[in-house]
N, C-alpha and C positions, 0 to 999 in steps of 0.2 A: 882759558880762563876768561869767564864773562866778567865784565865793569860796568858799573852803573856810575853815570854822573848827574849828580844833583846840581840843578842850574838855577841859582837865584839871580837877582838884578841888581841889588842895590850895591854891590860890590866890584861890579864892571867898571872897566877903565873909561873915564869921561861921564860918569854917573855921580852928582853930587847934590841932587834936588830930587824932591818928590815928584816935581813935574816930568823928570825925564823918565819915571817908572811907573806912571799912572796912566792906564790905558783910558781913553775917553769915555768909553762905556762904562768905566768904573769911578767916573768923576775925575778924571784926569784935568789937569789945570792948564794944559796948554794946547796947541794944534797938534793932530795925530803925526803930522811930520816930524815932531820933536821926538816924542815916543816911539816912532819909526825907526829913528836913528839909534836909538839906545837899544831896540830889539835887534838891529843888524848887527851892533858891537857883540852883545850877547850870543847871538848866534854864531858870530865868527870866533868868539872865546870858547865856545863849547866845542866848534869844529877843531880849535886848535888843541884842546885837551883830548879829543877823539883820535886825532892824528898821532899824538904823543901815545896814547895808549895802545894804539894798533902796532905803533913802531916799537913798543916796549913788550910786546908779546901777546896782547889782548887779542882772543879769538872772536869775541862779540863784546859790543858797547851799546848799552841802552842808556838814552839819555831822558832823564824826568824832569820837565818843567815845573819848577818848584817855586814860582813867584805870583804871588796875588792870584788873579784868576787861572793861573798856571796854563795860559794859552797865550804865551809871549814869544817863542820860538817860532822862525820863518821856516816853515817845514821844507820849501824849494831850495832853500839856501844851506840845509845842513848837509853835513858830510854823508855822501851815498851809503856809506858802509853801516851806519847807525840805524837802529830803530829808536823811536821816541814816545814818550807818554805825555798826554796832554790832558787838560780839564781838571777841575777840581773836586773834592771831596771824595778822593782817593784813599782806599783803605790805610796805606801808610804814607799818603801825603807826600813830603818832601823828599821821601827815601823809598818812594813805591819802586818796588824791582827787587830790593835787596834779599826779599825772602826767596827769590827765583833759585832753583838748583844751579849751580855751578859758578855762582856769582862769588868772587875772590877778592874783589876790592871796590871801594867807594871813593869818588872823587867829588869834591866841592869845588864849583866855579861860581863866581860871583857872589861870595857870602860876604858877612859884614859881622861887624862887633855886636856885643849883646847890649840889650837897654843899659843906659845910663854911663855909657864910656865916654869919657871926655875927648876931644878932638877925633872923633870917628864918625866918618859921613853916615848919616841915616841910620846910626845905631839904633836897633830896636830888637824885641823879642817877639816875635810871631804877629803881633798888631802894635796899635799905639798905644794900649792901655795896661799892658804887663810891664811892671817896674822892676821885677825881678823874679827869677825862679832859682831857688835853691834845692839841690838833690844832696841828702845827707850833709846839709850845712855849705855846700859849695857852689856858689853862684855860677850859674851857666847861661849858655844863649842857644839858639837854633841850633848851631854845631854840635853842641852837647847832647842834646835830646836827640837829635838825628843820629849820632852817633852811637849812643845806647841802644836806639832801636836796631842799626845795623849790627852792633855787638850782639843783640839777641839772637841773630841769625848767623852767629860767627862772621861776621864780616867787617874787616879794618877798613878806617879811614887812611888812605896813604897819600892824597894830595889835596891842598887847597889854595885858591887863588881869591883874592880880594883887597881889601885896605889894610894897611899896616897894622892897626891895631887887631883886626879880626885874624890875622895870621898869627900874630903874638898870642893873642887869646887860645886859638885852635893848638898851637905847639904847646903852651903851657898845660894844657888840660888833656890833650889827646896823646902827645908825647913829641919830643923834638924830631924824632924820626919822619913825622910827616912832612912830606916835601911842600915847602910854602912858597907861593908866589906872589909878592906885593905888587899892585898895579897902579897903586897911588897911596900916596901919604897924608892922613888927614889933617887939616887945619882946623876945623870946627865940625860942628854937625851937618853944614850945609856947603862945606868947602874942601878942596883938597889940592895937591900938585899930583898930576896925572903923569903917567908915561904916555909916549905915542902910542895909539892903538895897536898899530903894527907890532912894535917892539913888546908892547905887552902879550900879544898872540904868540910871538916867538918865544918868550920866557915861558908862557903856558905851555906850549907844545913841548920845549924841552924838559920842563918839570915833570909834565904827566910822563912821560918816556921813561924819565929817570925813577918815578916812584913805581910803576909796573914792571919795569926791568929789575927792579931791587925790591921786589914784595917780601923776599925772604928777610930783608933787613926792616922791614916796616913794623910799626907798633902792632901788638896784638890787638884783637877786637875790644873796643872799648866796654867797660863794665864798670859797676859801681855794686858795693855791697847791698844784699836784699836780705830783709824786707828793707825797702828805702822809704826814708822819709821826704816828702816834697813839699815844699814851702812856695805857695805863689802871692806875690805882691802886687796890687793893683795900685791905680792913680787915683783912685776914689772909694770911699766906705761903702758907697752904694752897691759895687760890685762884690765885694766882699758879703755883703749882707745876702744878695742873691745866691751866692756858691755856698753859704753856710748852712743853707737849706736842702745840699745834695747830701744823701746819706753817706756816713763815714768820711765827711769833710767837716774838721773843726776851725775855729775861729782861733788866731794867734793874736792879733791884734787889730786895730782900727781898718787896716787894709790888707790883711794878709790871713790867707786860710793854710790848710796843711791838711795832707792824706799821706797814707801809707801803702807803698805798692808791692808785691810779692815779685814782680818781674818787669823787666824795662818795656815791655808791649804794653801792660798794664798803666805802668807810668804815663807813658805816652798819651794813650787814648784817653787816660782819664785828666791828662793836662788839656788836650784838645776838648773835650766835654766841657771841662770849666770854663774855657776860654768861651765857649758858646753861651754858657749860662750867664756869665759876664758881660756879654755884648749887649748892654741895655742902653737906651736912649736917656742921658742924665737931665735932658732938658724937657721932659714930659710933666 
């Protein structure tokens, strides 16, 4: 069985500030050495998940770099048995690879809670201006959107690591049988109590092995009823103004727009499109 690992960065052990996860070329706020240390911890957590997946019976592991510009992993430090995807604007973004033949499981590493979650380090959904995403009336985060895409191709999410709030949300939405590893406990948006990185990696490896070895006990691929109603709330009415001009998008309230989707792939790609449309400079 082939396994895909979607590797985000905000949920990595030791990360509790945007300065840790902002590459200098993308407006990073601190020296490159600060970001470099977070990159190394991310790569080590991915390696732990890969070791666990192989030990659990995976034949192939594809790692998808899923944070920001999606060029964060340190290739020379990666487990020699994996392949990896890097670079932005991938057709399936954070879950590139789930559409490949033979993929039987998706693992989340370094994931965070959805926008607006109290006491969740760096909680957001996709960017800094989406305030809520509701699919058929249920608020979700990146984890839910990505799980729906994977479900479109018949692939279940079987494992997740990140902060405690993220793990609680993922298991509540995707199923309690998703193996969850909390590497830190949130105190606020910018603070957390962390495990030692080595301990976090040990737990990730053990959890990933458990998840792959027990895939017959895992949740079914995540799906919702279609056609699905999607509501997208922003931080400012100007963003909704822009999105309202897109065909088949309607205004719900001052900052919220909505659209209907026939399937999860349409839902996901329409969401990405509207985020691009809404990505305007509010100070012009």
